[in-house]
Each structure stands twice: as structure tokens, then as C-alpha cells.
C-alpha positions as CSV (number, residue, x, y, z in Angstrom):
1,M,-9.3,-14.5,-4.8
2,Q,-6.4,-16.9,-5.3
3,Q,-7.1,-20.0,-7.5
4,E,-6.0,-22.4,-4.7
5,Q,-8.5,-20.8,-2.3
6,F,-11.3,-21.0,-4.8
7,L,-10.7,-24.7,-5.5
8,K,-10.8,-25.5,-1.8
9,I,-14.3,-23.8,-1.6
10,L,-15.3,-25.7,-4.8
11,E,-14.3,-29.0,-3.2
12,K,-16.3,-28.2,-0.1
13,Y,-19.3,-27.3,-2.2
14,R,-19.1,-30.6,-4.2
15,T,-19.0,-32.7,-1.0
16,G,-21.8,-30.8,0.7
17,R,-19.6,-29.1,3.3
18,A,-19.7,-25.5,2.1
19,T,-21.1,-22.7,4.2
20,K,-24.0,-20.5,3.0
21,E,-21.5,-17.8,2.0
22,E,-19.3,-20.3,0.1
23,T,-22.3,-21.7,-1.6
24,D,-23.5,-18.2,-2.7
25,L,-20.0,-17.6,-4.1
26,I,-20.1,-20.7,-6.3
27,K,-23.6,-19.9,-7.5
28,A,-22.5,-16.3,-8.3
29,Y,-19.7,-17.6,-10.5
30,Y,-22.2,-20.0,-12.2
31,N,-24.8,-17.3,-12.8
32,A,-22.2,-14.8,-14.0
33,F,-21.2,-17.2,-16.8
34,E,-24.8,-17.9,-17.8
35,I,-25.6,-14.2,-18.0
36,Q,-22.4,-13.3,-19.9
37,P,-21.5,-16.2,-22.2
38,D,-19.8,-13.6,-24.4
39,I,-16.8,-14.0,-22.1
40,L,-15.2,-16.2,-24.8
41,D,-15.5,-13.6,-27.6
42,S,-12.2,-12.0,-26.6
43,L,-10.4,-15.3,-27.3
44,S,-9.1,-16.3,-30.6
45,E,-10.2,-19.7,-32.1
46,S,-6.8,-21.3,-31.2
47,D,-7.1,-19.9,-27.6
48,Q,-10.6,-21.3,-27.3
49,E,-9.4,-24.7,-28.4
50,K,-6.5,-24.5,-25.9
51,L,-8.9,-23.5,-23.1
52,E,-11.3,-26.3,-24.0
53,L,-8.6,-28.9,-23.7
54,E,-7.5,-27.4,-20.3
55,I,-11.0,-27.5,-19.0
56,K,-11.6,-31.1,-20.2
57,Q,-8.3,-32.2,-18.6
58,Y,-9.1,-30.5,-15.3
59,I,-12.7,-31.9,-15.1
60,D,-11.4,-35.4,-15.9
61,E,-8.9,-35.2,-13.1
62,H,-11.1,-33.6,-10.5
63,T,-14.8,-34.5,-11.1
64,P,-16.3,-37.8,-9.8
65,E,-16.7,-40.5,-12.4
66,K,-20.5,-40.2,-12.6
67,A,-20.4,-36.5,-13.5
68,E,-21.2,-36.1,-17.2
69,V,-20.2,-32.8,-18.7
70,R,-20.6,-31.8,-22.4
71,F,-18.4,-29.0,-23.9
72,A,-19.0,-26.9,-27.0
73,V,-16.6,-24.0,-26.3
74,A,-15.7,-23.2,-29.9
75,E,-19.4,-22.8,-30.9
76,R,-20.2,-21.0,-27.5
77,K,-23.1,-23.4,-26.9
78,L,-24.0,-23.7,-23.2
79,P,-25.8,-27.0,-22.4
80,V,-27.1,-27.7,-18.9
81,W,-23.9,-27.9,-16.8
82,S,-23.4,-28.9,-13.3
83,A,-22.6,-25.9,-11.1
84,Y,-19.2,-27.5,-10.4
85,A,-18.3,-27.7,-14.1
86,A,-19.5,-24.2,-14.8
87,A,-17.6,-22.8,-11.9
88,V,-14.4,-24.5,-13.0
89,L,-14.9,-23.1,-16.5
90,V,-15.4,-19.5,-15.2
91,L,-12.3,-19.9,-13.0
92,L,-10.1,-21.1,-15.8
93,V,-11.5,-18.5,-18.3
94,S,-10.9,-15.7,-15.8
95,A,-7.4,-16.9,-15.1
96,F,-6.7,-17.3,-18.8
97,L,-8.0,-13.8,-19.7
98,F,-6.2,-12.3,-16.7
99,L,-2.8,-13.6,-17.8
100,R,-3.3,-12.6,-21.4
101,T,-4.6,-9.1,-20.5
102,H,-1.8,-8.3,-17.9
103,E,1.0,-9.3,-20.2
104,K,0.9,-5.8,-21.7
105,T,-0.7,-3.7,-18.9
106,E,0.4,-2.6,-15.5
107,P,0.5,-5.2,-12.7
108,E,-2.3,-5.4,-10.1
109,I,-1.5,-3.6,-6.9
110,V,-1.5,-5.9,-3.9
111,Y,-1.9,-4.0,-0.7
112,A,0.2,-4.9,2.3
113,K,-0.8,-6.2,5.7
114,N,-0.8,-3.1,7.9
115,K,-3.2,-0.3,7.2
116,K,-3.1,3.1,9.0
117,E,-5.7,5.7,8.4
118,A,-5.3,9.2,9.9
119,N,-8.4,10.8,11.2
120,Q,-8.0,13.9,13.4
121,P,-5.4,15.2,13.8
122,N,-2.4,14.5,11.6
123,N,-0.9,11.1,12.3
124,F,2.8,10.4,12.8
125,V,3.4,6.7,11.9
126,Q,6.6,4.6,12.3
127,L,7.3,2.1,9.6
128,P,9.0,-1.3,10.2
129,D,12.4,-0.1,9.1
130,G,12.4,3.0,11.3
131,S,11.3,5.3,8.5
132,T,8.4,7.6,9.4
133,V,5.4,9.3,7.7
134,I,3.1,12.0,8.8
135,L,-0.4,11.5,7.3
136,T,-3.0,14.3,6.8
137,A,-6.4,13.6,8.2
138,G,-8.2,11.0,6.1
139,S,-5.1,9.7,4.4
140,K,-4.2,6.0,4.4
141,I,-1.0,4.0,4.1
142,D,-0.6,0.2,3.6
143,Y,2.7,-1.6,4.4
144,P,4.0,-5.0,5.4
145,N,4.9,-6.2,8.9
146,S,8.5,-6.3,8.0
147,F,10.8,-5.4,5.0
148,D,13.5,-7.9,6.1
149,D,12.6,-10.6,3.6
150,K,12.0,-8.2,0.7
151,K,14.3,-6.8,-1.9
152,K,12.4,-3.4,-1.8
153,R,10.6,-1.4,0.8
154,E,7.3,-0.8,-0.8
155,V,4.3,1.1,0.7
156,Y,1.0,2.3,-0.8
157,L,-0.4,5.8,-0.1
158,S,-3.8,7.3,-0.6
159,G,-4.0,10.9,0.4
160,E,-1.1,13.1,1.5
161,G,2.0,12.1,3.5
162,Y,5.3,13.5,4.5
163,F,8.0,10.8,4.5
164,D,11.3,10.7,6.3
165,I,13.1,7.6,5.0
166,Q,16.0,5.7,6.7
167,R,18.8,5.3,4.3
168,N,19.5,1.8,2.9
169,P,21.2,1.7,-0.5
170,A,20.7,-2.0,-0.8
171,K,17.0,-1.8,-0.4
172,P,15.3,1.1,-2.2
173,F,12.1,2.6,-0.7
174,I,9.2,3.0,-3.1
175,V,5.9,4.8,-2.4
176,H,3.1,3.9,-4.7
177,A,0.4,6.6,-5.0
178,G,-2.1,6.3,-7.8
179,K,-0.2,5.5,-11.0
180,L,3.0,7.1,-9.7
181,S,5.9,5.4,-8.0
182,T,8.4,7.5,-6.0
183,T,11.7,5.7,-5.4
184,V,14.3,6.8,-2.8
185,L,17.3,5.6,-0.8
186,G,17.2,8.0,2.1
187,T,15.4,11.4,2.0
188,A,12.4,13.4,3.1
189,F,9.6,14.3,0.7
190,N,5.9,15.0,0.5
191,I,3.3,13.2,-1.7
192,R,-0.2,14.5,-2.3
193,A,-2.4,12.0,-4.0
194,L,-5.9,12.6,-2.8
195,P,-8.7,10.4,-4.1
196,G,-10.7,12.2,-6.8
197,D,-8.0,14.7,-7.6
198,E,-6.8,15.0,-11.2
199,S,-3.2,15.5,-10.1
200,I,-0.5,13.9,-7.9
201,T,2.3,16.1,-6.5
202,V,5.7,15.0,-5.2
203,T,7.9,17.6,-3.4
204,V,11.4,17.0,-2.0
205,T,12.7,18.7,1.2
206,R,15.9,16.6,1.6
207,G,17.8,14.1,-0.5
208,K,16.8,12.9,-4.0
209,V,13.9,10.9,-5.4
210,K,12.9,9.4,-8.8
211,V,9.3,9.8,-9.9
212,S,7.9,7.4,-12.6
213,D,4.9,5.4,-13.7
214,Q,4.7,1.9,-15.3
215,N,6.1,3.2,-18.6
216,K,8.5,6.0,-18.0
217,T,10.5,8.2,-15.6
218,F,9.2,11.7,-15.3
219,G,12.2,13.2,-13.4
220,T,14.6,13.1,-10.5
221,L,13.9,15.6,-7.8
222,T,16.3,17.3,-5.3
223,P,15.5,19.7,-2.5
224,D,12.9,22.4,-3.3
225,Q,11.9,20.7,-6.5
226,Q,8.4,19.4,-7.3
227,I,6.7,17.2,-9.9
228,T,2.9,17.6,-10.6
229,Y,1.4,14.7,-12.6
230,S,-1.9,15.0,-14.4
231,T,-3.9,11.8,-14.1
232,V,-6.1,12.9,-17.0
233,K,-3.4,13.9,-19.5
234,Q,-0.8,11.4,-18.0
235,E,1.8,14.2,-18.2
236,A,4.2,15.6,-15.6
237,V,5.5,19.1,-15.0
238,Q,8.7,19.7,-12.9
239,Q,9.3,23.0,-11.2
240,K,11.2,24.8,-8.4
241,V,9.3,25.5,-5.2
242,N,9.7,26.4,-1.6
243,A,9.3,22.9,-0.1
244,E,8.9,24.1,3.5
245,K,5.9,26.1,2.5
246,T,4.4,23.0,0.8
247,V,4.8,20.9,4.0
248,E,3.7,23.5,6.5
249,W,0.6,21.3,7.2
250,K,2.8,18.8,9.2
251,M,3.3,21.5,11.9
252,E,-0.4,21.3,12.8
253,D,-1.8,19.2,15.7
254,L,-0.1,15.8,15.6
255,L,-0.9,12.3,16.8
256,F,2.1,10.2,17.7
257,D,0.8,6.7,16.9
258,D,2.7,3.9,18.7
259,V,6.1,5.4,17.8
260,T,9.5,5.0,19.6
261,V,11.0,7.7,21.7
262,S,13.9,7.9,19.2
263,N,11.7,8.6,16.2
264,A,9.5,11.0,18.1
265,S,12.7,12.9,19.1
266,R,13.7,13.3,15.4
267,L,10.4,15.1,14.7
268,I,10.7,17.3,17.8
269,E,14.3,18.3,16.8
270,E,12.9,19.4,13.4
271,R,9.9,21.2,14.8
272,F,11.7,23.1,17.6
273,G,15.2,23.4,16.2
274,V,17.0,21.6,19.1
275,K,19.3,18.7,19.4
276,I,18.1,15.7,21.5
277,R,20.3,13.0,23.1
278,I,18.6,9.9,24.6
279,N,20.5,7.9,27.2
280,G,19.9,4.2,27.2
281,E,19.0,1.9,24.3
282,R,15.9,0.6,26.0
283,L,14.5,4.1,26.3
284,K,15.2,4.8,22.7
285,T,13.0,1.9,21.6
286,Q,10.1,2.4,24.0
287,R,6.8,3.1,22.2
288,F,4.1,5.4,23.2
289,T,0.9,7.1,21.8
290,T,-0.1,10.7,22.5
291,T,-1.3,13.9,20.8
292,F,0.5,17.2,20.6
293,G,-1.2,20.5,19.8
294,K,0.4,22.9,17.2
295,D,0.7,25.6,19.9
296,E,2.4,23.5,22.5
297,N,5.9,24.7,23.5
298,L,9.0,22.5,23.7
299,E,8.9,22.0,27.4
300,S,5.2,20.9,27.3
301,V,6.0,18.3,24.7
302,L,9.1,17.0,26.5
303,K,7.1,16.7,29.7
304,S,4.5,14.6,28.0
305,I,7.1,12.3,26.4
306,T,9.0,11.7,29.6
307,E,5.9,11.1,31.7
308,F,4.6,8.5,29.3
309,N,8.0,6.7,29.3
310,D,9.0,7.0,32.9
311,A,11.9,9.3,32.0
312,R,13.2,12.8,32.8
313,Y,14.7,15.5,30.6
314,E,17.3,18.3,30.9
315,L,17.0,21.3,28.7
316,D,19.8,23.8,27.9
317,P,18.0,26.7,26.2
318,E,21.2,28.5,25.3
319,K,22.8,25.5,23.5
320,K,19.4,24.3,22.3
321,E,20.2,20.8,23.6
322,V,18.0,18.3,25.4
323,I,19.0,15.2,27.3
324,I,16.4,12.5,28.0
325,S,17.3,9.8,30.5
326,P,15.5,6.9,32.3
327,N,14.3,7.6,35.8
């Protein structure tokens, strides 16, 4: 919880306007401190004195004049405090310890606004920049509503996903999976980071990616290369593989989840080895949702797409070309 949000709840509690849930939250902070007063043990004497001054200053500025609060931080004595003062102390101690602890450790992962979870079957998801990812059943991806106001395009994966990234040299794309970060400019690759597994695997089918954790870079991968990272040993092994064999799972049943005709066509081109041309900008950006079985042929898939989007298609089997046009 952010400090500003907590202080708002604290003010409502002090003035008697807090809800039952908010009151329970304040009491939980208070009880936690009473149960574990050793929270100050991790602070040096100078840090304790600094914290004591900060608490006193905060209480003086925010507590009503009649509130009497006694402090004995250095000696770790806990007189009978008001819930308000105790909660403020816990908040400040927590913030203080958080800042000191995270100066030398990895930053907290903050998940983004959109969350997609693939159930059955595999899920084809379009990201805000036009990049796509196919998620295996049970996998999850979190991402922001837009990358426009961000210096990097960052997403968070739990499970397994096959990514096809739109090239943008000015704005690198980063996939966070467990302790690993995979950085790309424009490429296609697979990441397997299943909850509970003792390894994370990154495999490249096209382009180039960099794989690293918070402390070091484990390697740069090109097509048909793979890195397997041990979450137990915190070591990585790079090897040559048949990438297409690794990502065969993406050819199974597939859910197109609110994707554009343009992005769906890219996947169909890859699956059936054809070239698709779409007439009309409006048709390219139309979105639809449907499911395709792994055994469906090209014409069955094209028929579904065009019916959903009030369009028609022309197929030239010899040239392996498809033209999709509005009705």
C-alpha cells in the first residue's frame, strides 16, 4: 500500500469516518507492532535516533493538540500508545526498513494494469504496441494499457508464452519472468517460466534477445539458441536447439482473444505458409474473438475470420496468396 493511501485511511480513522475494513487495517498495523516490537532490532542506534526524531516530528505536525504520546525508541519500551501513534510508527518503520533493505537488493516488481490468463485452449493476445503473444493454458501476462508514455515496453509473464515483437529500436521490449529479464528490439521467441519449476527457459526463433537477471547478463541468443536458467543454482546454460520443435505447442487449438484482423493474419501466414493481403485500413484494425482447432484447414479459418468481420476472401492455392476485402 502506498504511504499516501495509508495516511488517508489513518485520517478517516482518527476522525471517526473509517469503514469497518479500514478500521481493521489500522488495528492490524497496531497489533502487529505490539506482537513484534523487535522490528527495531535491525536498526543501528543512530538509525533508531533518526527514526525517533522523524516520528516525533510527524506526530507533532499531524496529531491533535490533546493527544499525548510518549516515545522510548532507543530503549525499545512500548508504553500505552494511541492506535493513531502506533500506526504512524509502524508505517514509518516499515518505510524506513524498506528503503534501507532495497538499496542493495532487487526492486519490487509492480505488475501492470491488464492481466490476461489463458485457460483452454492456447490464447493469442495482442499487446498495446501491436506485438503478440500466445499463452499456454494456465499462463498469465500483465501489461499496461499503453506503452506510449514509457521509455521501455515491459510485461510480466508467469507460465509459457511465444512472443512476436514489433520492432522499435527506440523503445526496447522487456519480458520479466521470475528472476530473468529478456530484452528485445524486434524478434520472436519463447519463454517457459512455470510456477514451481526449478528452471526458466528462453528460446529464440527469429531475431536476437538478451537474457539477464538483476546482477548479470547470461547471454545473447540468436535463432535456434536457448538459455536454461536454474532458479536453485542461479546459473544459466546456453545451447543450440531446434527452436521450431520447442514451440510446436503453439500449433495446437488457439483462442484469438480480441485481436485485429491484421495480427490474426500474421499468425495464419505462419501456420499455413501463405501470404495474406488485407484491403482497407479499417478492416485491418477490426477486432474479433474466436477459437480455431488445430486440425482446421486454411479455408475453414479464412471463412471464420471473414464472417466475423463482414468481409470476403480470395484464395490462390498455386501462388499461396490470400486477399481479404470488406464486403
